[in-house]
C-alpha positions in Angstrom: 0.1 0.1 -0.1 1.5 3.4 -0.9 2.9 5.4 2.0 3.5 9.2 2.6 7.2 9.3 3.3 9.5 12.0 4.4 13.2 11.1 3.9 16.0 13.2 5.7 19.1 13.1 3.6 22.5 14.2 5.2 24.4 17.1 4.2 27.7 15.0 4.4 26.0 12.6 1.9 25.9 15.3 -0.5 29.2 16.8 -0.1 32.1 14.2 -1.7 35.7 14.5 -0.9 35.9 17.0 -3.7 33.8 20.1 -2.8 33.2 21.1 -6.4 29.7 21.6 -7.6 29.8 18.9 -10.2 31.3 16.4 -7.6 28.2 17.2 -5.4 25.9 16.9 -8.2 27.7 13.6 -9.0 26.8 12.4 -5.5 23.2 13.3 -6.0 22.9 11.6 -9.0 23.9 8.3 -7.4 21.5 9.3 -4.4 18.6 9.8 -6.9 19.0 6.2 -8.1 18.1 4.9 -4.6 15.5 7.5 -4.1 13.5 6.6 -7.2 12.9 3.1 -5.9 10.4 4.8 -3.4 8.6 6.2 -6.6 8.4 3.2 -8.3 6.8 1.4 -5.4 4.1 4.2 -5.7 5.0 5.9 -2.4 4.4 9.7 -2.2 7.9 11.3 -1.3 9.0 14.4 0.6 12.8 14.8 0.9 14.6 17.1 3.2 18.2 17.5 3.4 21.2 18.7 5.3 23.7 21.5 4.4 26.2 21.4 7.4 29.3 21.2 5.1 27.8 23.4 2.4 26.7 26.3 4.4 29.9 26.1 6.7 31.8 26.6 3.2 29.7 29.2 1.8 30.3 31.3 5.2 34.1 30.7 4.6 33.7 32.3 1.3 31.4 35.2 2.7 34.0 36.0 5.3 36.9 35.9 3.1 35.7 38.5 0.9 33.9 40.6 3.4 34.3 44.3 2.9 32.4 47.5 2.8 31.7 47.4 -0.9 30.7 43.5 -0.8 29.5 42.6 2.9 29.4 39.1 4.0 25.7 37.9 4.1 24.2 36.6 7.2 23.5 32.9 7.9 20.1 32.9 7.6 20.8 34.1 3.9 23.5 31.4 3.4 21.1 28.8 4.6 18.7 30.0 1.9 21.3 30.0 -0.6 22.5 26.4 -0.1 18.8 25.2 0.0 18.2 26.8 -3.2 21.3 25.3 -4.7 21.0 21.7 -3.2 17.6 21.6 -4.0 18.3 22.8 -7.8 20.7 19.7 -8.0 18.7 17.1 -6.4 15.7 18.0 -8.4 17.5 17.8 -11.5 19.1 14.5 -10.4 15.5 13.4 -9.6 14.3 14.2 -12.6 17.3 12.3 -14.5 16.6 9.2 -12.5 12.8 9.0 -13.2 13.4 9.6 -17.2 15.6 6.6 -16.9 13.1 4.5 -15.3 10.3 5.8 -17.7 8.4 7.5 -15.0 6.5 10.7 -15.9 6.4 12.9 -12.5 7.0 16.4 -11.5 9.6 17.3 -9.0 9.9 20.7 -7.2 12.2 22.3 -4.7 10.5 24.6 -2.3 12.2 27.5 -0.6 11.1 26.7 3.0 10.9 28.9 6.3 11.0 27.3 9.6 9.8 29.2 12.7 11.8 29.1 15.8 11.4 30.8 19.2 13.6 33.7 19.9 13.8 32.5 23.5 15.0 29.1 22.8 17.8 28.3 25.0 20.3 27.2 22.1 21.0 31.0 21.2 22.9 31.0 24.7 24.7 27.8 23.8 25.7 27.2 20.4 25.9 23.5 19.5 25.4 22.6 15.9 28.5 21.9 13.9 29.0 23.3 10.3 31.4 23.5 7.5 34.6 21.5 7.1 36.6 19.2 9.5 39.6 20.9 10.9 42.5 20.0 13.0 42.4 20.7 16.7 45.4 23.2 16.2 43.6 25.0 13.3 40.5 25.2 15.4 42.3 26.6 18.1 43.8 29.5 15.7 40.3 30.2 14.6 39.0 30.8 17.7 41.9 32.8 19.1 41.1 34.9 15.9 37.6 35.4 17.0 36.0 33.2 14.1 33.7 31.4 16.5 33.2 28.6 18.8 34.7 25.2 17.6 34.2 21.5 19.2 35.3 18.0 18.4 32.8 16.3 16.3 32.3 12.5 16.9 36.1 11.7 16.4 36.1 13.0 12.8 37.7 16.5 13.6 36.9 20.1 14.9 34.2 22.1 13.4 32.6 25.4 14.1 29.3 25.3 16.2 26.2 27.7 15.9 22.7 27.9 17.6 20.5 25.2 16.9 17.2 26.2 18.1 14.3 23.7 17.5 11.4 24.1 15.0 8.0 25.1 16.1 6.5 25.6 13.0 7.0 25.1 9.2 5.4 28.2 7.3 5.1 26.3 4.0 4.1 23.0 5.2 0.2 23.7 3.7 1.9 24.2 0.2 4.1 20.8 0.6 1.0 19.2 1.5 -0.7 20.1 -1.4 2.0 19.3 -3.8 2.3 15.9 -2.4 -1.3 15.2 -2.4 -1.3 16.2 -6.2 1.6 13.5 -6.5 4.4 16.0 -7.1 7.8 14.7 -5.4 8.5 17.5 -3.1 12.0 18.6 -1.7 11.6 21.3 1.3 12.9 22.2 4.4 16.5 21.9 3.1 19.2 22.4 5.6 16.6 22.2 8.3 14.9 25.5 6.6 15.5 29.2 6.8 15.3 29.7 10.5 12.9 32.7 11.3 11.1 34.4 14.2 7.7 36.1 14.4 7.6 39.8 14.4 5.0 42.6 14.1 5.9 42.7 10.5 5.7 39.0 10.0 8.7 36.7 10.1 12.2 38.0 9.8 15.4 35.9 9.6 17.8 34.9 12.3 21.3 33.6 12.8 21.2 30.1 13.4 21.1 26.7 11.7 18.0 24.2 12.3 18.8 20.5 12.9 17.6 18.8 9.4 16.4 15.9 11.4 14.3 17.9 13.7 12.9 19.9 11.0 12.1 16.5 9.0 10.2 15.4 12.1 8.2 18.6 12.4 7.4 18.4 8.7 6.4 14.8 9.0 4.1 15.7 11.9 2.5 18.4 10.0 1.8 16.8 6.8 0.8 13.5 8.7 3.5 11.4 7.3 3.2 7.5 7.5 6.9 7.2 7.8 10.0 9.2 8.6 13.1 7.7 7.0 16.3 9.1 8.5 19.4 8.2 6.3 22.7 8.1 8.0 26.1 6.2 7.6 25.1 3.0 9.2 22.3 0.4 8.4 21.1 0.2 12.3 21.5 2.3 15.5 23.6 0.6 17.8 24.3 0.8 21.5 27.8 0.4 23.0 29.0 1.3 20.0 32.6 0.1 19.1 32.6 -1.8 22.2 32.8 -5.7 22.5 29.2 -5.8 23.7 28.0 -3.7 20.9 24.3 -4.3 20.1 22.4 -3.6 16.8 18.7 -2.1 17.5 16.0 -3.5 15.4 12.4 -2.6 16.5 12.9 -0.2 19.3 10.4 1.7 21.5 10.6 5.2 22.3 10.7 4.5 25.8 13.5 2.1 25.2 15.4 5.1 23.1 14.7 7.5 26.0 16.5 5.0 28.4 19.5 4.8 25.9 19.8 8.6 25.9 20.0 8.7 29.7 22.9 6.3 29.4 24.7 8.4 27.0 24.6 5.8 24.5 24.4 8.0 21.3 27.0 10.9 20.3 25.8 14.7 20.4 25.6 16.1 17.1 25.6 12.8 15.2 23.3 10.0 16.1 21.7 11.7 19.1 19.8 14.2 17.1 18.5 11.4 14.7 17.2 9.3 17.7 15.7 12.3 19.4 13.7 13.4 16.2 12.6 10.0 15.6 11.0 9.9 19.2 9.5 13.4 18.4 7.8 12.1 15.3 6.4 8.8 16.5 5.0 10.3 19.7 3.4 12.9 17.8 1.4 10.7 15.6 -1.2 8.0 16.1 0.5 5.2 13.8 3.6 6.8 12.3 6.9 4.9 12.3 10.4 6.3 12.0 13.3 4.3 10.3 17.0 5.0 10.7 19.5 3.3 8.4 22.0 4.0 5.4 20.9 5.1 1.7 22.4 1.8 0.5 20.1 -0.1 2.7 16.7 1.6 1.8 15.9 -1.7 -0.4 15.2 -3.3 2.9 13.4 -0.3 4.5 10.2 -2.5 5.1 11.6 -5.9 5.6 10.9 -7.2 8.9 14.0 -8.8 9.7 16.0 -6.0 11.7 17.8 -4.9 8.6 16.9 -1.2 9.5 16.3 0.1 13.1 12.3 0.7 13.3 11.3 3.2 15.9 7.6 2.6 17.3 5.6 4.2 20.2 5.6 2.7 23.4 
């Protein structure tokens, strides 16, 4: 039976070792070959994507050419720019994949604003890694030069961190709902969405980056998706990761995941937000499920043999 599915694609899955536009487009071509299988099966597909590496690189470019004549753009505008560019690449690669499979279907990428609270405590404690991985020495140099706060990110290097408030609403979600109900493959809330806060004049952008998994969870809730699928670098969630007693999680309840979180089983900035986003979506719906797995494993999504991690309410 066809399902309404939101797929959250990581920004690191888009950016290859070569950070050129062509290399990123090639990565998305390969990604689209997997994603088109959802469409072949008749599912209604909404795609969200990360932009951490891309927006970080764009910020570096902005800072490197900052001048009175050509001032650097603020972070919310950089999010919008990367949302547009990645959406453009992904939209075209999906169309190519659809044509290759003799499927006639429209694809659209939607510039999406995500409302956050100006009182969110995240603004007092930046925590979201963006941009390239640096050595500890280079990160210390950047901090000494007033280039922001850097932290070690899950053993992969040091990255700049910025505020990451939680989404409270997605302004364009009724448009997303209308598009998907009309069988249009929709790319939205890219990079977690453009962060905005309410004002007397309407909404205005704010300096922040919203975690794409939380934005995907909020979008899934608002459009009443059947599944939220969060794609990452492993086929399953594990506890006691990289230890002799490492254990794969297959079907796991939200209450069990909360206990694992209390035990610090999931790395902040890596698996933890994915797990928290899955819990958020599943507990906000009657029958919705969340799946966490790798892009290469999507053909096993609906198998019931533990090939993926399925999060259920309980």
